[in-house]
Biopython code that builds the backbone (N, CA, C, O; Angstrom):
import numpy as np
from Bio.PDB.StructureBuilder import StructureBuilder

atoms = [
    (1, "UNK", "N", (16.710, 36.720, -0.515)),
    (1, "UNK", "CA", (18.139, 37.131, -0.474)),
    (1, "UNK", "C", (18.668, 37.426, -1.791)),
    (1, "UNK", "O", (18.301, 36.734, -2.741)),
    (2, "UNK", "N", (19.516, 38.405, -1.959)),
    (2, "UNK", "CA", (20.040, 38.706, -3.289)),
    (2, "UNK", "C", (21.200, 37.752, -3.676)),
    (2, "UNK", "O", (21.880, 37.179, -2.825)),
    (3, "UNK", "N", (21.383, 37.617, -5.001)),
    (3, "UNK", "CA", (22.455, 36.785, -5.483)),
    (3, "UNK", "C", (23.800, 37.072, -4.794)),
    (3, "UNK", "O", (24.511, 36.202, -4.290)),
    (4, "UNK", "N", (24.085, 38.467, -4.829)),
    (4, "UNK", "CA", (25.331, 38.939, -4.209)),
    (4, "UNK", "C", (25.504, 38.642, -2.763)),
    (4, "UNK", "O", (26.576, 38.222, -2.326)),
    (5, "UNK", "N", (24.391, 38.868, -1.963)),
    (5, "UNK", "CA", (24.402, 38.668, -0.568)),
    (5, "UNK", "C", (24.776, 37.088, -0.358)),
    (5, "UNK", "O", (25.662, 36.655, 0.379)),
    (6, "UNK", "N", (23.866, 36.317, -1.201)),
    (6, "UNK", "CA", (24.189, 34.810, -1.025)),
    (6, "UNK", "C", (25.648, 34.537, -1.268)),
    (6, "UNK", "O", (26.296, 33.920, -0.422)),
    (7, "UNK", "N", (26.170, 34.946, -2.331)),
    (7, "UNK", "CA", (27.659, 34.647, -2.684)),
    (7, "UNK", "C", (28.442, 34.936, -1.660)),
    (7, "UNK", "O", (29.211, 34.083, -1.214)),
    (8, "UNK", "N", (28.360, 36.193, -1.131)),
    (8, "UNK", "CA", (29.099, 36.595, -0.073)),
    (8, "UNK", "C", (29.125, 35.792, 1.155)),
    (8, "UNK", "O", (30.179, 35.349, 1.611)),
    (9, "UNK", "N", (27.916, 35.588, 1.727)),
    (9, "UNK", "CA", (27.698, 34.755, 2.843)),
    (9, "UNK", "C", (28.167, 33.274, 2.744)),
    (9, "UNK", "O", (28.736, 32.721, 3.686)),
    (10, "UNK", "N", (27.899, 32.652, 1.547)),
    (10, "UNK", "CA", (28.410, 31.357, 1.253)),
    (10, "UNK", "C", (29.959, 31.182, 1.085)),
    (10, "UNK", "O", (30.593, 30.204, 1.480)),
    (11, "UNK", "N", (30.479, 32.289, 0.432)),
    (11, "UNK", "CA", (32.082, 32.247, 0.388)),
    (11, "UNK", "C", (32.694, 32.270, 1.687)),
    (11, "UNK", "O", (33.697, 31.608, 1.952)),
    (12, "UNK", "N", (32.034, 33.109, 2.594)),
    (12, "UNK", "CA", (32.498, 33.382, 4.029)),
    (12, "UNK", "C", (32.416, 32.130, 4.724)),
    (12, "UNK", "O", (33.358, 31.692, 5.385)),
    (13, "UNK", "N", (31.109, 31.430, 4.569)),
    (13, "UNK", "CA", (30.965, 30.159, 5.263)),
    (13, "UNK", "C", (31.973, 29.061, 4.939)),
    (13, "UNK", "O", (32.530, 28.378, 5.798)),
    (14, "UNK", "N", (32.159, 28.953, 3.614)),
    (14, "UNK", "CA", (33.069, 27.785, 3.173)),
    (14, "UNK", "C", (34.574, 28.186, 3.713)),
    (14, "UNK", "O", (35.277, 27.258, 4.113)),
    (15, "UNK", "N", (35.100, 29.532, 3.744)),
    (15, "UNK", "CA", (36.354, 29.746, 4.079)),
    (15, "UNK", "C", (36.541, 29.514, 5.415)),
    (15, "UNK", "O", (37.606, 29.050, 5.820)),
    (16, "UNK", "N", (35.426, 29.843, 6.317)),
    (16, "UNK", "CA", (35.539, 29.528, 7.754)),
    (16, "UNK", "C", (35.529, 28.070, 8.038)),
    (16, "UNK", "O", (36.222, 27.624, 8.953)),
    (17, "UNK", "N", (34.764, 27.285, 7.286)),
    (17, "UNK", "CA", (34.682, 25.855, 7.515)),
    (17, "UNK", "C", (36.066, 25.171, 7.203)),
    (17, "UNK", "O", (36.471, 24.266, 7.934)),
    (18, "UNK", "N", (36.841, 25.637, 6.040)),
    (18, "UNK", "CA", (38.139, 25.210, 5.615)),
    (18, "UNK", "C", (39.086, 25.426, 6.917)),
    (18, "UNK", "O", (39.730, 24.467, 7.344)),
    (19, "UNK", "N", (39.159, 26.670, 7.528)),
    (19, "UNK", "CA", (39.947, 27.039, 8.492)),
    (19, "UNK", "C", (39.569, 26.262, 9.658)),
    (19, "UNK", "O", (40.483, 25.644, 10.204)),
    (20, "UNK", "N", (38.259, 26.159, 10.205)),
    (20, "UNK", "CA", (37.903, 25.494, 11.398)),
    (20, "UNK", "C", (38.201, 24.034, 11.290)),
    (20, "UNK", "O", (38.823, 23.479, 12.196)),
    (21, "UNK", "N", (37.785, 23.363, 10.212)),
    (21, "UNK", "CA", (38.016, 21.948, 10.035)),
    (21, "UNK", "C", (39.429, 21.741, 10.060)),
    (21, "UNK", "O", (39.836, 20.865, 10.823)),
    (22, "UNK", "N", (40.331, 22.436, 9.310)),
    (22, "UNK", "CA", (41.735, 22.118, 9.062)),
    (22, "UNK", "C", (42.396, 22.338, 10.460)),
    (22, "UNK", "O", (43.361, 21.664, 10.821)),
    (23, "UNK", "N", (41.876, 23.234, 11.166)),
    (23, "UNK", "CA", (42.735, 23.486, 12.482)),
    (23, "UNK", "C", (42.264, 22.653, 13.728)),
    (23, "UNK", "O", (42.967, 22.580, 14.736)),
    (24, "UNK", "N", (41.136, 22.073, 13.626)),
    (24, "UNK", "CA", (40.567, 21.561, 14.736)),
    (24, "UNK", "C", (40.329, 20.020, 14.521)),
    (24, "UNK", "O", (39.574, 19.473, 15.324)),
    (25, "UNK", "N", (40.844, 19.332, 13.610)),
    (25, "UNK", "CA", (40.573, 17.996, 13.356)),
    (25, "UNK", "C", (41.705, 17.282, 12.609)),
    (25, "UNK", "O", (42.709, 17.899, 12.253)),
    (26, "UNK", "N", (41.523, 15.904, 12.362)),
    (26, "UNK", "CA", (42.482, 15.085, 11.822)),
    (26, "UNK", "C", (42.314, 15.161, 10.273)),
    (26, "UNK", "O", (43.163, 14.737, 9.490)),
    (27, "UNK", "N", (41.097, 15.762, 9.893)),
    (27, "UNK", "CA", (40.762, 15.892, 8.552)),
    (27, "UNK", "C", (41.596, 16.936, 7.657)),
    (27, "UNK", "O", (42.224, 17.892, 8.113)),
    (28, "UNK", "N", (41.500, 16.613, 6.421)),
    (28, "UNK", "CA", (42.093, 17.560, 5.405)),
    (28, "UNK", "C", (41.022, 18.421, 4.695)),
    (28, "UNK", "O", (40.213, 17.944, 3.898)),
    (29, "UNK", "N", (41.075, 19.658, 5.026)),
    (29, "UNK", "CA", (39.998, 20.395, 4.263)),
    (29, "UNK", "C", (40.715, 21.227, 3.242)),
    (29, "UNK", "O", (41.772, 21.797, 3.512)),
    (30, "UNK", "N", (40.028, 21.307, 1.848)),
    (30, "UNK", "CA", (40.558, 22.184, 0.832)),
    (30, "UNK", "C", (39.382, 22.801, 0.161)),
    (30, "UNK", "O", (38.400, 22.159, -0.211)),
    (31, "UNK", "N", (39.535, 24.035, 0.035)),
    (31, "UNK", "CA", (38.593, 24.995, -0.581)),
    (31, "UNK", "C", (39.149, 25.322, -1.994)),
    (31, "UNK", "O", (40.219, 25.921, -2.105)),
    (32, "UNK", "N", (38.393, 24.914, -3.117)),
    (32, "UNK", "CA", (38.865, 25.471, -4.357)),
    (32, "UNK", "C", (37.555, 25.633, -5.254)),
    (32, "UNK", "O", (36.668, 24.788, -5.376)),
    (33, "UNK", "N", (37.609, 26.816, -5.823)),
    (33, "UNK", "CA", (36.485, 27.161, -6.769)),
    (33, "UNK", "C", (34.967, 27.028, -6.163)),
    (33, "UNK", "O", (33.985, 26.598, -6.768)),
    (34, "UNK", "N", (35.018, 27.437, -5.010)),
    (34, "UNK", "CA", (33.707, 27.365, -4.346)),
    (34, "UNK", "C", (33.135, 26.128, -3.695)),
    (34, "UNK", "O", (32.011, 26.077, -3.197)),
    (35, "UNK", "N", (34.120, 25.003, -3.746)),
    (35, "UNK", "CA", (33.821, 23.754, -3.421)),
    (35, "UNK", "C", (34.723, 23.330, -2.203)),
    (35, "UNK", "O", (35.937, 23.326, -2.402)),
    (36, "UNK", "N", (34.313, 23.020, -1.124)),
    (36, "UNK", "CA", (35.090, 22.473, -0.058)),
    (36, "UNK", "C", (34.933, 20.986, 0.024)),
    (36, "UNK", "O", (33.876, 20.367, 0.148)),
    (37, "UNK", "N", (36.360, 20.427, -0.081)),
    (37, "UNK", "CA", (36.302, 19.049, 0.017)),
    (37, "UNK", "C", (37.037, 18.638, 1.384)),
    (37, "UNK", "O", (38.067, 19.218, 1.730)),
    (38, "UNK", "N", (36.551, 17.772, 2.024)),
    (38, "UNK", "CA", (37.267, 17.398, 3.378)),
    (38, "UNK", "C", (37.352, 15.911, 3.318)),
    (38, "UNK", "O", (36.361, 15.202, 3.142)),
    (39, "UNK", "N", (38.570, 15.457, 3.471)),
    (39, "UNK", "CA", (38.989, 14.183, 3.522)),
    (39, "UNK", "C", (39.074, 13.680, 5.098)),
    (39, "UNK", "O", (39.844, 14.263, 5.862)),
    (40, "UNK", "N", (38.475, 12.872, 5.436)),
    (40, "UNK", "CA", (38.400, 12.390, 6.930)),
    (40, "UNK", "C", (38.412, 10.881, 7.023)),
    (40, "UNK", "O", (38.462, 10.165, 6.023)),
    (41, "UNK", "N", (38.362, 10.399, 8.332)),
    (41, "UNK", "CA", (38.446, 8.872, 8.536)),
    (41, "UNK", "C", (37.477, 8.162, 7.850)),
    (41, "UNK", "O", (37.748, 7.123, 7.247)),
    (42, "UNK", "N", (36.158, 8.732, 7.903)),
    (42, "UNK", "CA", (34.999, 8.125, 7.246)),
    (42, "UNK", "C", (34.830, 8.146, 5.820)),
    (42, "UNK", "O", (34.005, 7.437, 5.245)),
    (43, "UNK", "N", (35.632, 8.983, 5.219)),
    (43, "UNK", "CA", (35.481, 9.179, 3.720)),
    (43, "UNK", "C", (35.632, 10.659, 3.333)),
    (43, "UNK", "O", (36.476, 11.327, 3.930)),
    (44, "UNK", "N", (34.844, 11.236, 2.341)),
    (44, "UNK", "CA", (35.010, 12.522, 1.873)),
    (44, "UNK", "C", (33.763, 13.241, 1.884)),
    (44, "UNK", "O", (32.777, 12.758, 1.328)),
    (45, "UNK", "N", (33.716, 14.494, 2.544)),
    (45, "UNK", "CA", (32.640, 15.242, 2.544)),
    (45, "UNK", "C", (32.877, 16.287, 1.427)),
    (45, "UNK", "O", (34.020, 16.626, 1.120)),
    (46, "UNK", "N", (31.934, 16.718, 0.913)),
    (46, "UNK", "CA", (31.808, 17.866, -0.156)),
    (46, "UNK", "C", (30.716, 18.723, 0.214)),
    (46, "UNK", "O", (29.557, 18.328, 0.345)),
    (47, "UNK", "N", (31.207, 20.198, 0.423)),
    (47, "UNK", "CA", (30.344, 21.320, 0.747)),
    (47, "UNK", "C", (30.519, 22.265, -0.415)),
    (47, "UNK", "O", (31.626, 22.680, -0.758)),
    (48, "UNK", "N", (29.429, 22.579, -0.986)),
    (48, "UNK", "CA", (29.454, 23.595, -2.175)),
    (48, "UNK", "C", (27.996, 24.561, -2.080)),
    (48, "UNK", "O", (26.949, 24.272, -1.501)),
    (49, "UNK", "N", (28.253, 25.505, -2.674)),
    (49, "UNK", "CA", (27.201, 26.600, -2.815)),
    (49, "UNK", "C", (26.362, 26.267, -4.036)),
    (49, "UNK", "O", (26.874, 25.794, -5.050)),
    (50, "UNK", "N", (25.072, 26.521, -3.923)),
    (50, "UNK", "CA", (24.186, 26.271, -5.131)),
    (50, "UNK", "C", (23.512, 27.488, -5.262)),
    (50, "UNK", "O", (22.558, 27.782, -4.541)),
    (51, "UNK", "N", (23.998, 28.286, -6.230)),
    (51, "UNK", "CA", (23.392, 29.695, -6.142)),
    (51, "UNK", "C", (21.806, 29.805, -6.797)),
    (51, "UNK", "O", (21.025, 30.701, -6.477)),
    (52, "UNK", "N", (21.529, 28.850, -7.655)),
    (52, "UNK", "CA", (20.056, 28.892, -8.029)),
    (52, "UNK", "C", (19.018, 28.878, -6.938)),
    (52, "UNK", "O", (17.960, 29.506, -6.979)),
    (53, "UNK", "N", (19.406, 28.137, -6.006)),
    (53, "UNK", "CA", (18.528, 27.881, -4.903)),
    (53, "UNK", "C", (18.850, 28.627, -3.600)),
    (53, "UNK", "O", (18.139, 28.572, -2.596)),
    (54, "UNK", "N", (20.025, 29.353, -3.714)),
    (54, "UNK", "CA", (20.512, 30.138, -2.461)),
    (54, "UNK", "C", (20.924, 29.206, -1.363)),
    (54, "UNK", "O", (20.931, 29.635, -0.209)),
    (55, "UNK", "N", (21.274, 27.951, -1.622)),
    (55, "UNK", "CA", (21.536, 26.979, -0.670)),
    (55, "UNK", "C", (22.849, 26.440, -0.579)),
    (55, "UNK", "O", (23.504, 26.441, -1.622)),
    (56, "UNK", "N", (23.425, 25.931, 0.564)),
    (56, "UNK", "CA", (24.669, 25.330, 0.631)),
    (56, "UNK", "C", (24.245, 23.691, 0.534)),
    (56, "UNK", "O", (23.391, 23.207, 1.278)),
    (57, "UNK", "N", (24.846, 23.045, -0.319)),
    (57, "UNK", "CA", (24.703, 21.459, -0.411)),
    (57, "UNK", "C", (25.828, 20.731, 0.196)),
    (57, "UNK", "O", (26.963, 21.194, 0.087)),
    (58, "UNK", "N", (25.630, 19.717, 0.777)),
    (58, "UNK", "CA", (26.472, 18.730, 1.417)),
    (58, "UNK", "C", (26.339, 17.339, 0.886)),
    (58, "UNK", "O", (25.214, 16.880, 0.686)),
    (59, "UNK", "N", (27.353, 16.680, 0.660)),
    (59, "UNK", "CA", (27.650, 15.479, 0.377)),
    (59, "UNK", "C", (28.353, 14.807, 1.471)),
    (59, "UNK", "O", (29.495, 15.197, 1.714)),
    (60, "UNK", "N", (27.791, 13.739, 2.258)),
    (60, "UNK", "CA", (28.512, 13.195, 3.493)),
    (60, "UNK", "C", (28.639, 11.669, 3.477)),
    (60, "UNK", "O", (27.627, 11.007, 3.246)),
    (61, "UNK", "N", (29.799, 11.069, 3.704)),
    (61, "UNK", "CA", (29.715, 9.708, 3.765)),
    (61, "UNK", "C", (28.892, 9.021, 4.753)),
    (61, "UNK", "O", (28.559, 7.838, 4.678)),
    (62, "UNK", "N", (28.576, 9.855, 5.709)),
    (62, "UNK", "CA", (27.761, 9.355, 7.017)),
    (62, "UNK", "C", (26.272, 9.632, 6.782)),
    (62, "UNK", "O", (25.466, 8.702, 6.799)),
    (63, "UNK", "N", (25.890, 10.920, 6.560)),
    (63, "UNK", "CA", (24.562, 11.312, 6.512)),
    (63, "UNK", "C", (23.826, 11.443, 5.203)),
    (63, "UNK", "O", (22.612, 11.641, 5.149)),
    (64, "UNK", "N", (24.639, 11.322, 4.111)),
    (64, "UNK", "CA", (24.246, 11.378, 2.731)),
    (64, "UNK", "C", (24.117, 12.762, 2.336)),
    (64, "UNK", "O", (24.847, 13.587, 2.886)),
    (65, "UNK", "N", (23.171, 13.181, 1.334)),
    (65, "UNK", "CA", (23.115, 14.418, 0.708)),
    (65, "UNK", "C", (22.059, 15.295, 1.521)),
    (65, "UNK", "O", (20.967, 14.823, 1.836)),
    (66, "UNK", "N", (22.405, 16.465, 1.811)),
    (66, "UNK", "CA", (21.595, 17.519, 2.592)),
    (66, "UNK", "C", (21.684, 18.776, 1.854)),
    (66, "UNK", "O", (22.645, 19.028, 1.128)),
    (67, "UNK", "N", (20.637, 19.618, 2.038)),
    (67, "UNK", "CA", (20.623, 21.027, 1.528)),
    (67, "UNK", "C", (20.314, 21.889, 2.678)),
    (67, "UNK", "O", (19.471, 21.585, 3.522)),
    (68, "UNK", "N", (21.060, 23.047, 2.698)),
    (68, "UNK", "CA", (20.983, 23.958, 3.725)),
    (68, "UNK", "C", (20.478, 25.313, 3.305)),
    (68, "UNK", "O", (21.032, 25.831, 2.336)),
    (69, "UNK", "N", (19.522, 25.939, 3.892)),
    (69, "UNK", "CA", (19.243, 27.401, 3.559)),
    (69, "UNK", "C", (19.501, 28.221, 4.926)),
    (69, "UNK", "O", (19.436, 27.752, 6.063)),
    (70, "UNK", "N", (19.816, 29.583, 4.554)),
    (70, "UNK", "CA", (20.193, 30.414, 5.787)),
    (70, "UNK", "C", (18.992, 30.829, 6.339)),
    (70, "UNK", "O", (18.131, 31.336, 5.619)),
    (71, "UNK", "N", (18.804, 30.654, 7.696)),
    (71, "UNK", "CA", (17.658, 30.950, 8.451)),
    (71, "UNK", "C", (18.160, 32.551, 9.058)),
    (71, "UNK", "O", (19.041, 32.722, 9.900)),
    (72, "UNK", "N", (17.464, 33.482, 8.482)),
    (72, "UNK", "CA", (17.776, 35.027, 8.850)),
    (72, "UNK", "C", (17.643, 35.209, 10.345)),
    (72, "UNK", "O", (18.492, 35.870, 10.944)),
    (73, "UNK", "N", (16.608, 34.650, 10.987)),
    (73, "UNK", "CA", (16.420, 34.863, 12.350)),
    (73, "UNK", "C", (17.498, 34.234, 13.109)),
    (73, "UNK", "O", (17.903, 34.944, 14.030)),
    (74, "UNK", "N", (18.062, 33.131, 12.987)),
    (74, "UNK", "CA", (19.029, 32.569, 13.801)),
    (74, "UNK", "C", (20.547, 32.726, 13.268)),
    (74, "UNK", "O", (21.543, 32.628, 13.985)),
    (75, "UNK", "N", (20.540, 32.978, 11.928)),
    (75, "UNK", "CA", (21.826, 33.079, 11.277)),
    (75, "UNK", "C", (22.565, 31.801, 10.993)),
    (75, "UNK", "O", (23.764, 31.744, 10.721)),
    (76, "UNK", "N", (21.675, 30.700, 11.089)),
    (76, "UNK", "CA", (22.208, 29.330, 10.999)),
    (76, "UNK", "C", (21.771, 28.766, 9.527)),
    (76, "UNK", "O", (20.649, 28.966, 9.062)),
    (77, "UNK", "N", (22.710, 28.099, 8.910)),
    (77, "UNK", "CA", (22.245, 27.342, 7.779)),
    (77, "UNK", "C", (21.443, 26.075, 8.144)),
    (77, "UNK", "O", (22.046, 25.106, 8.605)),
    (78, "UNK", "N", (20.262, 26.046, 7.978)),
    (78, "UNK", "CA", (19.371, 25.000, 8.460)),
    (78, "UNK", "C", (19.031, 24.011, 7.377)),
    (78, "UNK", "O", (18.933, 24.304, 6.185)),
    (79, "UNK", "N", (18.841, 22.679, 7.954)),
    (79, "UNK", "CA", (18.625, 21.686, 6.874)),
    (79, "UNK", "C", (17.226, 21.896, 6.455)),
    (79, "UNK", "O", (16.382, 22.216, 7.292)),
    (80, "UNK", "N", (16.910, 21.725, 5.135)),
    (80, "UNK", "CA", (15.765, 22.032, 4.542)),
    (80, "UNK", "C", (14.750, 20.706, 4.795)),
    (80, "UNK", "O", (13.567, 20.702, 4.452)),
    (81, "UNK", "N", (15.315, 19.780, 5.341)),
    (81, "UNK", "CA", (14.524, 18.634, 5.713)),
    (81, "UNK", "C", (14.273, 18.453, 7.235)),
    (81, "UNK", "O", (13.598, 17.521, 7.672)),
    (82, "UNK", "N", (14.780, 19.275, 7.915)),
    (82, "UNK", "CA", (14.491, 19.322, 9.441)),
    (82, "UNK", "C", (15.604, 18.812, 10.204)),
    (82, "UNK", "O", (15.590, 18.850, 11.434)),
    (83, "UNK", "N", (16.584, 18.329, 9.533)),
    (83, "UNK", "CA", (17.840, 17.901, 10.580)),
    (83, "UNK", "C", (18.477, 18.935, 11.221)),
    (83, "UNK", "O", (18.016, 20.074, 11.285)),
    (84, "UNK", "N", (19.686, 18.523, 11.773)),
    (84, "UNK", "CA", (20.542, 19.548, 12.426)),
    (84, "UNK", "C", (21.086, 20.566, 11.609)),
    (84, "UNK", "O", (21.253, 20.246, 10.432)),
    (85, "UNK", "N", (21.408, 21.728, 11.946)),
    (85, "UNK", "CA", (21.968, 22.802, 11.110)),
    (85, "UNK", "C", (23.329, 22.311, 10.693)),
    (85, "UNK", "O", (23.866, 21.391, 11.308)),
    (86, "UNK", "N", (23.929, 22.930, 9.611)),
    (86, "UNK", "CA", (25.009, 22.399, 8.900)),
    (86, "UNK", "C", (26.136, 22.436, 10.026)),
    (86, "UNK", "O", (26.685, 21.358, 10.252)),
    (87, "UNK", "N", (26.500, 23.419, 10.676)),
    (87, "UNK", "CA", (27.684, 23.345, 11.638)),
    (87, "UNK", "C", (27.519, 22.277, 12.685)),
    (87, "UNK", "O", (28.514, 21.671, 13.085)),
    (88, "UNK", "N", (26.206, 21.990, 13.196)),
    (88, "UNK", "CA", (26.138, 21.013, 14.344)),
    (88, "UNK", "C", (26.492, 19.672, 13.464)),
    (88, "UNK", "O", (27.410, 18.934, 13.822)),
    (89, "UNK", "N", (25.794, 19.429, 12.421)),
    (89, "UNK", "CA", (26.285, 18.146, 11.719)),
    (89, "UNK", "C", (27.555, 17.902, 11.345)),
    (89, "UNK", "O", (27.970, 16.747, 11.443)),
    (90, "UNK", "N", (28.402, 18.930, 10.853)),
    (90, "UNK", "CA", (29.677, 18.668, 10.513)),
    (90, "UNK", "C", (30.539, 18.547, 11.786)),
    (90, "UNK", "O", (31.575, 17.883, 11.738)),
    (91, "UNK", "N", (30.174, 19.129, 12.862)),
    (91, "UNK", "CA", (30.946, 19.101, 14.054)),
    (91, "UNK", "C", (30.707, 17.678, 14.677)),
    (91, "UNK", "O", (31.640, 17.107, 15.242)),
    (92, "UNK", "N", (29.640, 17.183, 14.592)),
    (92, "UNK", "CA", (29.181, 15.785, 15.103)),
    (92, "UNK", "C", (30.182, 14.641, 14.181)),
    (92, "UNK", "O", (30.958, 13.807, 14.647)),
    (93, "UNK", "N", (29.906, 14.887, 12.904)),
    (93, "UNK", "CA", (30.684, 13.917, 12.038)),
    (93, "UNK", "C", (31.992, 13.894, 11.751)),
    (93, "UNK", "O", (32.610, 12.921, 11.321)),
    (94, "UNK", "N", (32.545, 15.277, 12.055)),
    (94, "UNK", "CA", (34.079, 15.267, 11.897)),
    (94, "UNK", "C", (34.643, 15.350, 13.147)),
    (94, "UNK", "O", (35.870, 15.443, 13.177)),
    (95, "UNK", "N", (33.968, 15.337, 14.314)),
    (95, "UNK", "CA", (34.574, 15.473, 15.675)),
    (95, "UNK", "C", (35.258, 16.645, 16.016)),
    (95, "UNK", "O", (36.207, 16.518, 16.789)),
    (96, "UNK", "N", (34.949, 17.864, 15.561)),
    (96, "UNK", "CA", (35.610, 19.139, 15.739)),
    (96, "UNK", "C", (34.384, 20.215, 16.054)),
    (96, "UNK", "O", (33.229, 20.080, 15.651)),
    (97, "UNK", "N", (34.819, 21.167, 16.755)),
    (97, "UNK", "CA", (33.960, 22.201, 17.416)),
    (97, "UNK", "C", (33.854, 23.267, 16.336)),
    (97, "UNK", "O", (34.846, 23.979, 16.181)),
    (98, "UNK", "N", (32.805, 23.472, 15.579)),
    (98, "UNK", "CA", (32.574, 24.454, 14.590)),
    (98, "UNK", "C", (31.561, 25.480, 15.145)),
    (98, "UNK", "O", (30.599, 25.096, 15.811)),
    (99, "UNK", "N", (31.761, 26.697, 14.891)),
    (99, "UNK", "CA", (30.752, 27.735, 15.192)),
    (99, "UNK", "C", (30.623, 28.897, 14.293)),
    (99, "UNK", "O", (29.788, 29.770, 14.529)),
]
sb = StructureBuilder()
sb.init_structure("model")
sb.init_model(0)
sb.init_chain("A")
sb.init_seg("    ")
for serial, (resi, resn, name, xyz) in enumerate(atoms, 1):
    if name == "N":
        sb.init_residue(resn, " ", resi, " ")
    sb.init_atom(name, np.array(xyz, "f"), 0.0, 1.0, " ", f" {name:<3s}", serial, name[0])
structure = sb.get_structure()
């Protein structure tokens, strides 16, 4: 994936997450400088893009640190260690439907 493609996809993802989390949960989501910070009941989640690896990185107070790469076939950001995809994990942890 090219750098510009990754940047565009990652920016779109972070903006959609900010909107979806803010509208569908009690959590406060703020996107600033390519970093999404979500303050919820269990603590603070941080989601950011990591351009050198073309990954999305997550720091969660529940599941810890995770890295996600885009699976071109499914269009999902999949856990590089085999866990649930990013949207599924965040939906579970924040109690909000994300798609």
